C-alpha positions in Angstrom: -3.9 -20.1 5.9 -3.5 -16.6 4.6 -6.1 -14.5 2.7 -5.4 -13.3 -0.8 -2.2 -11.5 -1.6 -2.1 -7.7 -1.3 0.7 -5.7 -3.0 1.9 -2.6 -1.1 4.0 -0.3 -3.3 6.2 2.0 -1.3 8.4 0.8 1.5 8.6 4.0 3.6 7.2 4.2 7.1 3.5 4.3 6.1 3.8 1.6 3.4 5.7 -0.7 5.8 3.2 -0.1 8.6 0.2 -0.8 6.3 2.0 -4.0 5.1 2.4 -5.0 8.8 -1.2 -4.4 9.6 -2.4 -6.3 6.5 -0.1 -9.3 7.4 -1.4 -9.3 11.0 -4.9 -9.4 9.5 -4.0 -12.6 7.7 -3.1 -11.4 4.2 -0.1 -12.5 2.2 1.7 -9.1 1.6 4.2 -8.3 -1.0 6.0 -5.0 0.0 7.7 -3.3 -3.0 10.4 -0.7 -2.9 12.5 0.7 -5.8 15.9 -0.1 -4.3 16.9 -3.8 -4.7 19.6 -3.6 -2.1 17.3 -2.0 0.5 14.5 -4.5 -0.2 16.9 -7.5 0.0 18.2 -6.2 3.4 14.6 -5.7 4.7 13.8 -9.3 3.6 16.9 -10.6 5.4 16.7 -8.5 8.6 12.9 -8.4 8.8 13.1 -4.7 9.6 12.8 -1.4 7.9 15.7 0.2 9.8 15.6 3.5 8.0 11.9 4.3 8.4 10.6 2.1 11.2 13.5 1.0 13.4 12.7 -1.6 16.0 9.5 -2.7 14.2 9.8 -6.4 13.2 8.1 -7.4 9.9 5.6 -10.2 10.7 5.4 -13.4 8.8 3.4 -13.0 5.7 5.4 -10.1 4.3 7.8 -10.6 1.4 10.0 -7.7 0.4 10.9 -7.2 -3.2 12.1 -4.6 -5.8 10.4 -6.5 -8.6 7.0 -4.8 -9.3 5.8 -7.8 -11.4 6.5 -10.2 -8.5 4.8 -7.8 -6.1 1.6 -7.2 -8.0 1.2 -10.6 -9.7 -1.8 -12.5 -8.3 -2.6 -9.6 -5.9 -6.3 -8.9 -5.0 -5.4 -5.2 -4.4 -2.5 -2.8 -5.3 -2.0 -0.3 -2.4 0.1 2.6 -3.6 1.9 4.3 -0.7 4.4 6.6 -2.5 4.7 10.3 -2.2 2.3 12.4 -4.4 5.2 13.7 -6.5 6.3 10.1 -7.2 2.9 8.6 -7.9 2.8 9.3 -11.7 6.2 7.7 -12.4 5.6 4.8 -10.1 2.1 4.1 -11.5 3.3 4.5 -15.1 6.1 1.9 -14.4 3.9 -0.6 -12.5 0.3 -0.4 -13.7 0.8 -2.8 -16.5 1.0 -5.6 -13.8 -2.3 -4.5 -12.3 -5.1 -6.7 -13.7 -8.3 -4.9 -14.8 -10.4 -6.2 -11.9 -7.7 -5.4 -9.2 -8.5 -2.2 -7.3 -5.8 0.5 -6.9 -5.8 2.0 -3.4 -3.9 5.3 -3.0 -2.5 6.4 0.3 -0.7 9.6 -0.9 -1.9 13.1 -0.1 -1.6 16.1 -2.2 -1.6 17.2 -5.8 1.0 16.9 -8.5 3.3 19.9 -9.0 3.0 21.5 -12.4 -0.3 19.8 -13.4 -2.1 20.4 -10.1 -3.8 17.1 -10.7 -5.2 15.0 -7.8 -3.7 11.5 -7.6 -7.1 10.1 -8.6 -7.0 12.2 -11.8 -3.5 10.9 -12.6 -4.6 7.3 -12.1 -7.7 7.8 -14.3 -5.6 9.5 -17.0 -3.1 6.6 -17.1 -5.6 3.7 -16.5 -9.2 4.8 -17.0 -10.4 1.2 -16.5 -9.0 0.8 -13.0 -11.2 0.7 -9.9 -9.8 3.3 -7.6 -10.0 4.1 -3.9 -8.3 6.5 -1.4 -7.2 5.7 2.1 -6.1 8.6 4.3 -5.4 9.6 7.9 -5.6 10.5 10.6 -3.1 7.9 11.7 0.6 7.5 12.3 2.8 4.8 10.8 4.6 4.3 14.1 1.3 3.7 15.9 0.1 1.3 13.3 3.4 -0.6 13.3 3.1 -1.0 17.1 -0.5 -2.3 16.7 -2.0 0.7 18.5 -5.6 1.6 17.6 -6.0 3.8 14.6 -9.0 4.7 12.3 -8.2 6.2 8.9 -10.9 7.5 6.7 -12.0 6.8 3.2 -14.5 8.5 1.0 -17.9 6.8 0.7 -17.4 5.7 -3.0 -14.5 3.6 -1.8 -16.6 1.5 0.6 -17.3 -1.2 -1.9 -13.6 -1.5 -3.0 -12.1 -1.4 0.4 -14.6 -3.9 1.9 -13.8 -6.3 -1.0 -10.8 -7.4 1.0 -10.2 -7.5 4.7 -8.0 -4.7 5.8 -9.3 -4.2 9.3 -7.8 -5.8 12.4 -8.2 -5.4 16.1 -6.2 -2.2 16.0 -7.0 -0.9 12.5 -10.4 -0.1 11.2 -11.6 2.1 8.4 -14.4 4.6 8.7 -16.4 6.7 6.2 
């Protein structure tokens, strides 16, 4: 039996690798990408040929271009989109994130023009959301191959990230 559903928004190499690790940890994972044709092909082939060739998506991952489907009933929404795409992605999808569901950001950088951090953008759009950051050092290819990796998260995120199991034999999170 699988743990609660986790939505991973962003089907690039890092998003796909995180989805794979979460699925290996027992979570039901909904991997969202913006291109319906690409997501349908990933669902059918069980591969992300563009970003992680030769990595087979494990059972427990469903691929979709429907944000409502991806986020509905999720215990966490993990945003793995580039910093410059975060605002538009979050504006388009946050209405499906229930108030008690944490938003976990995996993007690095600041928004061009505004120079805002991703956390500031999230707070501006949804001041009610519980927010955490998950960052490197780690590589998508290593995580996809189930090699050991240990990304960091700031201390305030401890409670949010520990609320659902994200660690596995090869993936743990440190402060």
